[in-house]
C-alpha positions as CSV (number, residue, x, y, z in Angstrom):
1,M,4.1,-21.9,-57.5
2,K,5.7,-22.9,-54.2
3,Y,6.7,-26.5,-53.4
4,R,6.6,-28.6,-50.2
5,E,8.0,-32.0,-49.2
6,L,5.5,-34.8,-49.3
7,G,6.4,-36.2,-45.9
8,S,9.3,-38.7,-46.2
9,T,8.4,-39.9,-49.8
10,G,11.3,-37.9,-51.3
11,M,8.8,-36.0,-53.5
12,K,8.7,-32.3,-53.6
13,I,5.3,-31.3,-54.8
14,S,3.4,-28.2,-55.8
15,E,1.5,-26.9,-52.7
16,V,-1.6,-26.4,-55.0
17,S,-1.9,-29.6,-56.9
18,F,-4.6,-31.2,-59.1
19,G,-7.5,-33.3,-57.9
20,A,-8.7,-35.4,-60.8
21,W,-12.1,-36.7,-59.6
22,A,-14.1,-34.1,-61.6
23,I,-12.5,-35.1,-64.9
24,G,-13.5,-38.7,-64.3
25,A,-17.2,-38.6,-63.2
26,G,-19.5,-37.5,-60.5
27,W,-19.5,-33.7,-61.2
28,G,-21.9,-33.3,-64.1
29,T,-21.0,-33.0,-67.7
30,V,-17.3,-33.5,-68.5
31,D,-15.5,-33.2,-71.8
32,D,-12.2,-35.1,-72.2
33,K,-10.7,-32.5,-74.5
34,E,-11.4,-29.7,-72.0
35,S,-10.2,-31.9,-69.2
36,L,-6.9,-32.5,-71.0
37,A,-6.6,-28.8,-71.5
38,A,-7.1,-28.3,-67.8
39,L,-4.3,-30.8,-67.1
40,H,-2.0,-29.1,-69.5
41,K,-2.7,-25.7,-67.9
42,A,-1.9,-27.3,-64.5
43,V,1.6,-28.4,-65.8
44,D,2.1,-25.0,-67.4
45,L,1.6,-23.3,-64.1
46,G,4.0,-25.6,-62.1
47,I,1.7,-28.3,-60.8
48,N,3.6,-31.5,-60.6
49,F,1.3,-33.7,-58.5
50,I,-2.0,-35.2,-59.6
51,D,-4.4,-37.1,-57.4
52,T,-6.8,-39.6,-59.0
53,A,-8.5,-43.0,-58.3
54,D,-9.4,-46.1,-60.2
55,V,-13.2,-45.4,-59.7
56,Y,-13.1,-41.8,-61.1
57,G,-15.0,-42.6,-64.3
58,T,-14.0,-46.3,-64.0
59,G,-10.4,-45.5,-65.1
60,R,-11.3,-42.5,-67.3
61,S,-9.4,-40.1,-65.0
62,E,-6.3,-42.3,-64.9
63,K,-6.3,-42.8,-68.7
64,L,-6.4,-39.0,-69.3
65,I,-3.4,-38.6,-67.0
66,A,-1.6,-41.2,-68.9
67,Q,-2.3,-39.3,-72.1
68,L,-1.0,-36.1,-70.4
69,R,2.2,-37.8,-69.5
70,K,2.8,-38.9,-73.1
71,E,2.4,-35.3,-74.3
72,R,4.6,-33.6,-71.6
73,S,8.2,-34.0,-70.7
74,E,8.0,-32.4,-67.3
75,Q,8.4,-34.6,-64.2
76,M,5.1,-35.2,-62.5
77,Y,4.0,-37.4,-59.7
78,V,0.7,-39.3,-59.8
79,A,-1.2,-40.6,-56.8
80,T,-4.1,-43.0,-57.2
81,K,-6.4,-44.9,-54.9
82,A,-7.8,-48.3,-54.6
83,G,-10.6,-50.1,-52.7
84,R,-13.9,-48.3,-53.7
85,K,-14.5,-50.8,-56.5
86,L,-15.2,-53.4,-53.8
87,D,-18.9,-54.4,-53.8
88,P,-20.0,-54.5,-51.1
89,H,-17.5,-52.0,-49.8
90,V,-16.7,-53.8,-46.5
91,A,-13.5,-54.3,-44.5
92,E,-13.4,-58.1,-45.2
93,K,-12.8,-57.5,-48.9
94,Y,-9.7,-55.4,-48.3
95,T,-7.5,-58.4,-48.9
96,P,-4.0,-58.3,-50.3
97,K,-5.3,-60.2,-53.4
98,N,-8.0,-57.7,-54.1
99,I,-5.8,-54.6,-53.6
100,R,-3.1,-56.2,-55.8
101,G,-5.6,-56.7,-58.6
102,F,-6.7,-53.0,-58.4
103,I,-3.1,-51.9,-58.5
104,Q,-2.5,-54.0,-61.6
105,E,-5.4,-52.3,-63.3
106,S,-4.2,-48.8,-62.3
107,L,-0.7,-49.6,-63.6
108,K,-2.3,-50.5,-66.9
109,N,-4.5,-47.4,-67.0
110,L,-1.6,-45.0,-66.1
111,Q,0.8,-46.9,-68.4
112,V,3.5,-47.2,-65.8
113,D,5.4,-50.0,-64.1
114,T,5.4,-48.5,-60.6
115,L,2.9,-46.3,-58.9
116,D,4.3,-43.2,-57.2
117,L,1.8,-43.3,-54.5
118,L,-1.1,-45.8,-53.8
119,Q,-3.7,-44.8,-51.3
120,L,-6.4,-47.0,-49.7
121,H,-9.6,-45.3,-50.7
122,C,-11.5,-44.4,-47.6
123,P,-11.8,-47.9,-46.3
124,P,-14.1,-48.9,-43.4
125,T,-12.6,-48.2,-40.0
126,A,-11.9,-51.9,-39.3
127,V,-9.3,-52.0,-42.1
128,Y,-7.0,-49.9,-40.0
129,Y,-7.0,-52.8,-37.5
130,T,-5.8,-55.4,-40.0
131,P,-2.0,-55.2,-39.9
132,E,-1.6,-58.0,-42.5
133,L,-2.9,-55.7,-45.2
134,F,-0.3,-53.1,-44.4
135,D,2.3,-55.8,-44.3
136,A,1.3,-56.8,-47.7
137,L,1.6,-53.2,-49.0
138,D,5.1,-53.2,-47.6
139,G,5.8,-56.2,-49.7
140,M,4.4,-54.5,-52.8
141,V,6.9,-51.7,-52.2
142,R,9.7,-54.2,-52.0
143,E,8.4,-55.8,-55.2
144,G,8.5,-52.5,-57.1
145,L,4.8,-52.2,-57.7
146,L,4.6,-49.1,-55.4
147,R,7.1,-46.5,-54.5
148,N,5.0,-45.3,-51.6
149,Y,1.6,-46.0,-50.1
150,G,-0.8,-44.1,-47.8
151,V,-4.4,-43.8,-46.9
152,S,-7.3,-41.6,-47.7
153,V,-9.5,-41.3,-44.7
154,E,-12.9,-39.9,-43.7
155,K,-12.2,-39.5,-40.0
156,V,-9.5,-38.0,-37.8
157,E,-9.3,-41.1,-35.7
158,E,-8.7,-43.3,-38.8
159,A,-5.8,-41.0,-39.7
160,L,-4.3,-41.2,-36.3
161,K,-4.6,-45.0,-36.4
162,A,-3.1,-45.3,-39.9
163,I,0.0,-43.4,-39.1
164,E,0.9,-46.0,-36.4
165,F,1.9,-48.3,-39.3
166,P,5.5,-47.3,-40.3
167,G,4.9,-47.9,-44.0
168,V,2.2,-45.3,-44.3
169,K,3.8,-42.3,-45.8
170,T,0.8,-40.1,-46.5
171,V,-2.7,-39.3,-45.3
172,Q,-5.3,-37.7,-47.5
173,I,-8.0,-36.0,-45.4
174,I,-10.8,-33.4,-45.8
175,F,-9.7,-30.0,-44.3
176,N,-11.1,-26.7,-45.1
177,M,-12.8,-23.6,-43.6
178,F,-15.8,-25.8,-42.8
179,R,-13.9,-28.8,-41.5
180,Q,-11.2,-27.7,-39.1
181,R,-10.9,-30.6,-36.7
182,P,-7.7,-32.2,-38.3
183,A,-5.7,-29.2,-37.2
184,E,-6.4,-29.9,-33.5
185,L,-4.4,-33.1,-33.0
186,F,-3.8,-34.9,-36.2
187,F,-1.6,-32.3,-37.9
188,R,0.8,-32.3,-34.9
189,E,1.1,-36.1,-34.7
190,A,1.6,-36.4,-38.5
191,K,4.2,-33.7,-38.6
192,A,6.1,-35.4,-35.8
193,R,6.2,-38.6,-37.9
194,K,7.0,-36.7,-41.1
195,I,3.8,-37.9,-42.7
196,G,2.7,-36.2,-46.0
197,I,-0.7,-34.6,-45.7
198,I,-2.8,-34.2,-48.8
199,I,-5.9,-32.0,-48.4
200,R,-9.0,-32.9,-50.4
201,V,-12.4,-31.2,-50.7
202,P,-10.6,-27.8,-50.0
203,L,-13.5,-25.8,-51.5
204,A,-16.3,-27.8,-49.9
205,S,-17.5,-29.0,-53.3
206,G,-17.6,-25.5,-54.6
207,L,-19.4,-23.9,-51.7
208,L,-16.3,-22.0,-50.7
209,T,-15.9,-20.5,-54.2
210,G,-18.7,-18.1,-53.3
211,K,-20.4,-18.7,-56.7
212,M,-23.3,-20.8,-55.4
213,T,-26.7,-19.5,-54.4
214,R,-30.0,-21.0,-53.2
215,D,-31.0,-21.2,-56.8
216,T,-28.0,-23.1,-58.0
217,R,-29.0,-26.4,-59.6
218,F,-26.8,-29.5,-60.2
219,E,-27.0,-32.1,-62.9
220,N,-28.5,-35.5,-62.1
221,D,-25.1,-37.2,-62.2
222,D,-23.5,-34.6,-59.9
223,H,-22.9,-35.9,-56.4
224,R,-23.9,-32.4,-55.1
225,N,-27.4,-33.3,-56.3
226,Y,-27.7,-36.9,-55.1
227,N,-25.3,-37.4,-52.2
228,R,-26.1,-34.5,-49.8
229,E,-27.3,-37.0,-47.2
230,G,-24.8,-39.7,-48.0
231,A,-27.0,-41.8,-50.3
232,S,-24.0,-43.1,-52.3
233,F,-20.9,-42.5,-50.1
234,D,-20.0,-40.6,-47.0
235,K,-21.9,-37.3,-46.9
236,G,-18.8,-35.6,-45.7
237,E,-17.5,-35.7,-49.3
238,T,-20.3,-33.5,-50.5
239,F,-20.2,-29.9,-49.3
240,A,-17.8,-31.2,-46.6
241,G,-20.9,-32.5,-44.8
242,V,-22.2,-29.0,-44.2
243,N,-25.9,-28.1,-44.6
244,Y,-26.1,-26.2,-47.9
245,E,-28.2,-23.3,-46.5
246,K,-25.9,-22.9,-43.5
247,G,-22.9,-23.1,-45.8
248,L,-24.2,-20.2,-47.9
249,Q,-24.7,-18.1,-44.8
250,A,-21.2,-18.8,-43.6
251,V,-19.8,-17.9,-47.1
252,E,-21.4,-14.5,-47.0
253,E,-19.7,-13.8,-43.7
254,L,-16.4,-15.1,-45.0
255,K,-16.7,-12.7,-48.0
256,S,-16.8,-9.8,-45.5
257,I,-13.3,-10.7,-44.1
258,K,-11.7,-11.8,-47.4
259,P,-8.7,-9.7,-48.4
260,A,-9.5,-7.7,-51.5
261,E,-6.9,-9.2,-53.8
262,F,-8.2,-12.8,-53.3
263,T,-11.1,-14.6,-55.0
264,M,-13.1,-16.7,-52.5
265,A,-11.5,-19.9,-53.9
266,Q,-8.0,-18.4,-53.4
267,F,-8.9,-17.3,-49.9
268,A,-10.1,-20.8,-49.0
269,L,-7.0,-22.4,-50.5
270,K,-4.6,-19.9,-48.9
271,W,-6.3,-20.6,-45.5
272,I,-5.4,-24.3,-45.9
273,L,-1.8,-23.5,-46.9
274,M,-1.3,-21.3,-43.8
275,H,-1.0,-24.6,-41.9
276,D,2.6,-25.8,-42.3
277,A,1.8,-29.5,-41.6
278,V,0.0,-29.5,-45.0
279,S,2.0,-30.8,-48.0
280,C,-0.5,-29.8,-50.6
281,T,-4.2,-29.3,-51.4
282,I,-5.9,-30.8,-54.4
283,P,-8.7,-28.7,-55.7
284,G,-10.5,-30.2,-58.7
285,A,-10.9,-28.5,-62.0
286,K,-12.6,-29.3,-65.3
287,R,-11.5,-26.1,-67.2
288,P,-8.2,-24.3,-67.6
289,A,-9.6,-21.1,-66.0
290,Q,-10.4,-22.9,-62.8
291,V,-6.8,-24.2,-62.7
292,E,-5.4,-20.7,-63.1
293,D,-7.6,-19.3,-60.3
294,N,-6.6,-22.1,-58.0
295,C,-2.9,-21.9,-58.7
296,R,-2.7,-18.1,-58.0
297,A,-3.4,-18.9,-54.3
298,S,0.2,-20.1,-53.9
299,D,1.6,-16.8,-54.9
300,L,-0.7,-14.5,-52.9
301,P,0.5,-13.2,-49.5
302,G,-0.2,-15.0,-46.3
303,L,-3.3,-14.3,-44.2
304,S,-3.1,-12.2,-41.1
305,A,-3.7,-13.6,-37.6
306,Q,-6.8,-11.4,-37.5
307,V,-8.3,-12.9,-40.7
308,M,-7.4,-16.5,-39.5
309,D,-9.2,-15.8,-36.2
310,G,-12.2,-14.5,-38.2
311,V,-12.4,-17.7,-40.1
312,R,-12.4,-19.7,-36.9
313,R,-15.2,-17.6,-35.4
314,I,-17.4,-18.0,-38.5
315,Y,-16.8,-21.7,-38.4
316,E,-17.7,-21.9,-34.7
317,K,-20.8,-19.8,-35.3
318,H,-22.3,-21.6,-38.3
319,V,-21.0,-25.2,-38.8
320,K,-18.9,-26.5,-35.9
321,T,-21.7,-28.1,-34.0
322,D,-22.9,-29.9,-37.1
323,V,-19.6,-31.4,-38.3
324,H,-16.8,-31.2,-35.8
325,Q,-17.4,-34.5,-33.9
326,L,-18.7,-36.5,-36.9
327,W,-15.3,-36.7,-38.7
């Protein structure tokens, strides 16, 4: 496992880390015993950064991570998110009081006194134009509730606006073979400001594992079944916003340029890690075997310029016109 600096936070984290949405809820059947085994395997393989949120199973994910910390002595960093509990989820409800309340709940779930990293959880765009909230977060750092804070965004323009606030240390954003726009401008601006970049949805909700077909079926409580058109949250979070059929076509072409020693998931993760502005990527995993497959991407050799260009051409051919300007 290789490690990278998480911006100016002082944290040096595993470049392949652990996304803990799937062990909370929203991805079909989940078993806490197996989830905990997956977390332990992650630590065994050198992962020291876990990303979660208060809404992942209404605290279930955070509580599992607290249990992991009790059972392991290794240093690990945990990032959580706040804001999606708001109902309705509107900018006006992103008040210092509400966010403080969510932070207190996460502190209790994670059984810590200070959060390593708190991220606003994909708030409406207008939130990035409310400096008083970011001032309040600065105050919570001074209080000791937070060591660092950042944002999780849907859109590149939200990321660019967020990093104008000096207290924002990290940005979590979707970036993968099917969502390439962040590399055009945002990565350069973030790197210049020493912003940590956390990449979510790296496998396009599993599409980029190459294991899905037209006959694949998803459970009723799996967002890949119910959120393809954004019925519950931004559709870009499900299959990276890519039409499922088009995605399958693109994956078949990606398989033809994949280096032989890579699985498709490893190929997709290594492609992300080829961008040096990236601090880490956070593929999800519900089982230890998935963690092992993901982690191996860190140790595999870099991709050639020819392969990187091939990925770009497949993106432009199949999905760019559908997704590039939306996020």
